[in-house]
TIKOLDO-862721 format. One record per residue (C-alpha): x, y, z. Coordinates in nm, 2 decimals, decimal comma, m for minus. Example, Ala and Ser with C-alpha at 12.3 -4.5 7.8 and 13.67 -1.06 7.14 Angstrom:
BEGIN
<site px="1,23" py="m0,45" pz="0,78"/>
<site px="1,37" py="m0,11" pz="0,71"/>
***
This chain:
BEGIN
<site px="m0,04" py="0,04" pz="m0,02"/>
<site px="0,30" py="0,23" pz="m0,01"/>
<site px="0,25" py="0,33" pz="0,36"/>
<site px="0,40" py="0,38" pz="0,66"/>
<site px="0,22" py="0,33" pz="1,00"/>
<site px="0,30" py="0,43" pz="1,27"/>
<site px="0,11" py="0,23" pz="1,58"/>
<site px="0,19" py="0,47" pz="1,86"/>
<site px="0,05" py="0,78" pz="1,71"/>
<site px="m0,24" py="0,70" pz="1,47"/>
<site px="m0,11" py="0,80" pz="1,24"/>
<site px="0,02" py="0,64" pz="0,85"/>
<site px="0,32" py="0,84" pz="0,62"/>
<site px="0,23" py="0,85" pz="0,26"/>
<site px="0,55" py="1,07" pz="0,06"/>
<site px="0,58" py="1,19" pz="m0,36"/>
<site px="0,17" py="1,23" pz="m0,46"/>
<site px="0,33" py="1,41" pz="m0,67"/>
<site px="m0,11" py="1,52" pz="m0,80"/>
<site px="m0,09" py="1,72" pz="m1,15"/>
<site px="0,13" py="1,53" pz="m1,38"/>
<site px="m0,07" py="1,45" pz="m1,61"/>
<site px="m0,14" py="1,85" pz="m1,71"/>
<site px="0,22" py="1,95" pz="m1,67"/>
<site px="0,37" py="1,70" pz="m1,91"/>
<site px="0,11" py="1,79" pz="m2,14"/>
<site px="0,23" py="2,16" pz="m2,13"/>
<site px="0,57" py="1,97" pz="m2,26"/>
<site px="0,38" py="1,75" pz="m2,53"/>
<site px="0,34" py="1,41" pz="m2,39"/>
<site px="m0,01" py="1,33" pz="m2,35"/>
<site px="m0,13" py="1,10" pz="m2,11"/>
<site px="m0,41" py="0,95" pz="m1,93"/>
<site px="m0,60" py="1,18" pz="m1,57"/>
<site px="m0,51" py="0,83" pz="m1,39"/>
<site px="m0,34" py="0,95" pz="m1,10"/>
<site px="m0,58" py="1,07" pz="m0,87"/>
<site px="m0,81" py="0,78" pz="m0,91"/>
<site px="m0,43" py="0,53" pz="m0,82"/>
<site px="m0,42" py="0,75" pz="m0,55"/>
<site px="m0,73" py="0,63" pz="m0,45"/>
<site px="m0,77" py="0,35" pz="m0,35"/>
<site px="m0,38" py="0,27" pz="m0,20"/>
<site px="m0,51" py="0,60" pz="0,05"/>
<site px="m0,93" py="0,39" pz="0,05"/>
<site px="m0,68" py="0,00" pz="0,12"/>
<site px="m0,43" py="0,25" pz="0,40"/>
<site px="m0,77" py="0,36" pz="0,52"/>
<site px="m0,90" py="0,01" pz="0,55"/>
<site px="m0,65" py="m0,21" pz="0,70"/>
<site px="m0,53" py="0,07" pz="0,95"/>
<site px="m0,78" py="0,24" pz="1,06"/>
<site px="m0,58" py="0,60" pz="1,14"/>
<site px="m0,63" py="0,85" pz="1,30"/>
<site px="m0,42" py="1,08" pz="1,05"/>
<site px="m0,25" py="1,07" pz="0,74"/>
<site px="0,09" py="1,26" pz="0,70"/>
<site px="0,22" py="1,28" pz="0,35"/>
<site px="0,55" py="1,38" pz="0,35"/>
<site px="0,63" py="1,58" pz="0,05"/>
<site px="0,58" py="1,62" pz="m0,30"/>
<site px="0,17" py="1,63" pz="m0,28"/>
<site px="0,15" py="1,81" pz="m0,70"/>
<site px="0,38" py="1,82" pz="m0,95"/>
<site px="0,44" py="2,08" pz="m1,03"/>
<site px="0,77" py="2,38" pz="m0,90"/>
<site px="0,68" py="2,70" pz="m1,01"/>
<site px="0,34" py="2,76" pz="m0,95"/>
<site px="m0,05" py="2,60" pz="m0,99"/>
<site px="m0,21" py="2,49" pz="m1,21"/>
<site px="m0,53" py="2,44" pz="m1,26"/>
<site px="m0,51" py="2,03" pz="m1,23"/>
<site px="m0,37" py="2,03" pz="m0,92"/>
<site px="m0,61" py="2,29" pz="m0,79"/>
<site px="m0,92" py="2,08" pz="m0,87"/>
<site px="m0,71" py="1,78" pz="m0,76"/>
<site px="m0,62" py="1,89" pz="m0,45"/>
<site px="m0,93" py="2,05" pz="m0,36"/>
<site px="m1,10" py="1,71" pz="m0,40"/>
<site px="m0,86" py="1,51" pz="m0,24"/>
<site px="m0,89" py="1,70" pz="0,11"/>
<site px="m1,30" py="1,70" pz="0,06"/>
<site px="m1,33" py="1,37" pz="0,01"/>
<site px="m1,06" py="1,27" pz="0,26"/>
<site px="m1,09" py="1,55" pz="0,57"/>
<site px="m1,39" py="1,37" pz="0,76"/>
<site px="m1,18" py="1,11" pz="0,84"/>
<site px="m0,86" py="1,18" pz="0,91"/>
<site px="m0,63" py="1,46" pz="1,01"/>
<site px="m0,45" py="1,56" pz="0,70"/>
<site px="m0,05" py="1,68" pz="0,76"/>
<site px="0,15" py="1,79" pz="0,51"/>
<site px="0,46" py="1,81" pz="0,48"/>
<site px="0,67" py="2,06" pz="0,28"/>
<site px="0,90" py="1,89" pz="m0,03"/>
<site px="1,10" py="2,06" pz="m0,33"/>
<site px="0,77" py="2,06" pz="m0,56"/>
<site px="0,58" py="2,21" pz="m0,25"/>
<site px="0,68" py="2,58" pz="m0,39"/>
<site px="0,31" py="2,66" pz="m0,40"/>
<site px="0,12" py="2,39" pz="m0,23"/>
<site px="0,05" py="2,62" pz="0,08"/>
<site px="m0,21" py="2,88" pz="m0,16"/>
<site px="m0,38" py="2,59" pz="m0,23"/>
<site px="m0,38" py="2,40" pz="0,09"/>
<site px="m0,51" py="2,73" pz="0,27"/>
<site px="m0,86" py="2,77" pz="0,12"/>
<site px="m0,92" py="2,47" pz="0,31"/>
<site px="m0,69" py="2,65" pz="0,69"/>
<site px="m0,46" py="2,40" pz="0,70"/>
<site px="m0,15" py="2,38" pz="0,73"/>
<site px="0,23" py="2,34" pz="0,55"/>
<site px="0,51" py="2,10" pz="0,80"/>
<site px="0,91" py="2,16" pz="0,73"/>
<site px="0,89" py="1,86" pz="0,95"/>
<site px="0,72" py="1,66" pz="1,16"/>
<site px="0,77" py="1,41" pz="1,50"/>
<site px="0,62" py="1,19" pz="1,68"/>
<site px="0,73" py="1,04" pz="2,03"/>
<site px="0,94" py="0,83" pz="1,82"/>
<site px="0,94" py="0,96" pz="1,51"/>
<site px="1,16" py="1,18" pz="1,32"/>
<site px="0,97" py="1,32" pz="0,94"/>
<site px="1,13" py="1,50" pz="0,69"/>
<site px="1,10" py="1,44" pz="0,30"/>
<site px="1,47" py="1,43" pz="0,21"/>
<site px="1,55" py="1,79" pz="0,00"/>
<site px="1,67" py="1,91" pz="0,22"/>
<site px="1,96" py="1,76" pz="0,55"/>
<site px="1,70" py="1,84" pz="0,87"/>
<site px="1,90" py="1,55" pz="1,02"/>
<site px="1,92" py="1,22" pz="1,14"/>
<site px="1,69" py="1,13" pz="1,53"/>
<site px="1,52" py="0,90" pz="1,62"/>
<site px="1,38" py="0,68" pz="1,34"/>
<site px="1,36" py="0,91" pz="1,06"/>
<site px="1,16" py="0,87" pz="0,78"/>
<site px="1,24" py="1,02" pz="0,49"/>
<site px="1,06" py="1,04" pz="0,12"/>
<site px="1,21" py="1,18" pz="m0,20"/>
<site px="1,39" py="0,88" pz="m0,35"/>
<site px="1,12" py="0,76" pz="m0,50"/>
<site px="1,30" py="0,39" pz="m0,46"/>
<site px="1,24" py="0,14" pz="m0,62"/>
<site px="1,34" py="m0,21" pz="m0,73"/>
<site px="1,49" py="m0,35" pz="m1,10"/>
<site px="1,48" py="m0,67" pz="m1,09"/>
<site px="1,70" py="m0,85" pz="m1,41"/>
<site px="1,65" py="m1,19" pz="m1,57"/>
<site px="1,94" py="m1,40" pz="m1,76"/>
<site px="1,80" py="m1,36" pz="m2,07"/>
<site px="1,71" py="m0,95" pz="m2,02"/>
<site px="1,38" py="m0,97" pz="m1,86"/>
<site px="1,31" py="m0,66" pz="m1,60"/>
<site px="1,05" py="m0,62" pz="m1,34"/>
<site px="1,06" py="m0,32" pz="m1,16"/>
<site px="0,83" py="m0,23" pz="m0,79"/>
<site px="0,85" py="0,09" pz="m0,58"/>
<site px="1,01" py="m0,02" pz="m0,25"/>
<site px="1,07" py="0,07" pz="0,07"/>
<site px="1,48" py="0,05" pz="0,25"/>
<site px="1,53" py="0,10" pz="0,59"/>
<site px="1,86" py="0,11" pz="0,73"/>
<site px="1,85" py="m0,03" pz="1,16"/>
<site px="2,23" py="0,12" pz="1,25"/>
<site px="2,13" py="0,47" pz="1,12"/>
<site px="1,74" py="0,40" pz="1,23"/>
<site px="1,63" py="0,58" pz="0,86"/>
<site px="1,33" py="0,50" pz="0,68"/>
<site px="1,28" py="0,56" pz="0,27"/>
<site px="0,87" py="0,55" pz="0,20"/>
<site px="0,83" py="0,43" pz="m0,18"/>
<site px="0,65" py="0,72" pz="m0,42"/>
<site px="0,24" py="0,70" pz="m0,40"/>
<site px="0,23" py="0,83" pz="m0,80"/>
<site px="0,15" py="0,65" pz="m1,05"/>
<site px="0,36" py="0,80" pz="m1,30"/>
<site px="0,64" py="0,86" pz="m1,06"/>
<site px="0,79" py="0,49" pz="m1,05"/>
<site px="1,10" py="0,54" pz="m0,88"/>
<site px="1,48" py="0,52" pz="m0,94"/>
<site px="1,70" py="0,24" pz="m0,90"/>
<site px="1,83" py="0,19" pz="m0,56"/>
<site px="2,05" py="m0,09" pz="m0,70"/>
<site px="2,24" py="0,26" pz="m0,84"/>
<site px="2,13" py="0,56" pz="m0,69"/>
<site px="2,20" py="0,47" pz="m0,30"/>
<site px="2,49" py="0,34" pz="m0,37"/>
<site px="2,69" py="0,64" pz="m0,58"/>
<site px="2,86" py="0,88" pz="m0,49"/>
<site px="2,63" py="1,22" pz="m0,56"/>
<site px="2,34" py="1,17" pz="m0,32"/>
<site px="1,95" py="1,31" pz="m0,47"/>
<site px="1,87" py="1,23" pz="m0,03"/>
<site px="2,16" py="1,46" pz="0,07"/>
<site px="2,13" py="1,34" pz="0,47"/>
<site px="2,22" py="0,95" pz="0,32"/>
<site px="2,62" py="1,11" pz="0,27"/>
<site px="2,64" py="0,98" pz="0,60"/>
<site px="2,47" py="0,68" pz="0,57"/>
<site px="2,64" py="0,32" pz="0,51"/>
<site px="2,43" py="0,22" pz="0,16"/>
<site px="2,47" py="m0,11" pz="0,12"/>
<site px="2,31" py="m0,18" pz="0,51"/>
<site px="1,94" py="m0,04" pz="0,43"/>
<site px="1,73" py="m0,34" pz="0,41"/>
<site px="1,49" py="m0,41" pz="0,11"/>
<site px="1,13" py="m0,48" pz="0,12"/>
<site px="1,01" py="m0,49" pz="m0,24"/>
<site px="0,62" py="m0,38" pz="m0,27"/>
<site px="0,45" py="m0,64" pz="m0,47"/>
<site px="0,07" py="m0,68" pz="m0,53"/>
<site px="0,10" py="m1,06" pz="m0,50"/>
<site px="0,23" py="m1,14" pz="m0,23"/>
<site px="0,26" py="m0,80" pz="m0,05"/>
<site px="0,61" py="m0,74" pz="0,07"/>
<site px="0,95" py="m0,89" pz="0,04"/>
<site px="1,22" py="m0,92" pz="0,22"/>
<site px="1,52" py="m0,89" pz="m0,05"/>
<site px="1,76" py="m0,86" pz="0,17"/>
<site px="2,05" py="m0,63" pz="0,23"/>
<site px="2,15" py="m0,37" pz="m0,05"/>
<site px="2,50" py="m0,50" pz="m0,08"/>
<site px="2,43" py="m0,84" pz="m0,13"/>
<site px="2,20" py="m0,70" pz="m0,42"/>
<site px="2,42" py="m0,49" pz="m0,57"/>
<site px="2,71" py="m0,77" pz="m0,53"/>
<site px="2,51" py="m1,06" pz="m0,73"/>
<site px="2,41" py="m0,82" pz="m1,02"/>
<site px="2,83" py="m0,73" pz="m1,06"/>
<site px="2,83" py="m1,13" pz="m1,03"/>
<site px="2,60" py="m1,15" pz="m1,34"/>
<site px="2,76" py="m0,93" pz="m1,51"/>
<site px="3,03" py="m0,99" pz="m1,49"/>
<site px="2,97" py="m1,34" pz="m1,58"/>
***
């Protein structure tokens, strides 16, 4: 379902919804069907059915366009708020795509946080280095795992990654269109998409793939996955 559920706070944490993605792509000549909002609502409905949370914490990049609020973003965001505000206490944390989000949130009297904390968890988007404390939950990275077989077939899935030593977790993107970055490349790179991770042992992240048929699948440590990939390439 793409969330981390915090039982102590009865809160579900999601990130990277990127509402309005289709219109932004349309402006660049790529015409996509408007599936994003429907896909996200299906995910949120599943989270409500399973966990019955009191709060939904949206950890950044609720919208797509950096430089303004597109008409589709206005429509989709107001629709989303009106659909869920009676069921959930909505908490919005700023992401790098959310420069103008507050203008829309003000229409419904909702605040925009730079970070959010519970007793045990520290939550921020990850585009800026705000440090690590408690158990830190980040978005921004859009983690996904790409699996390749020996004849060239590829499967790509969103995933959660968690580093027990550094106590940092990264949630997958909830977006339908922004499926993510292959963690065997991005997290092990010297140029970190998420700046705070430069001080974290990337190989120590444990990878949990998000599948439709089997739920979460534990693929083990990222260092082992990278080692297996290098071994196959050398053969």
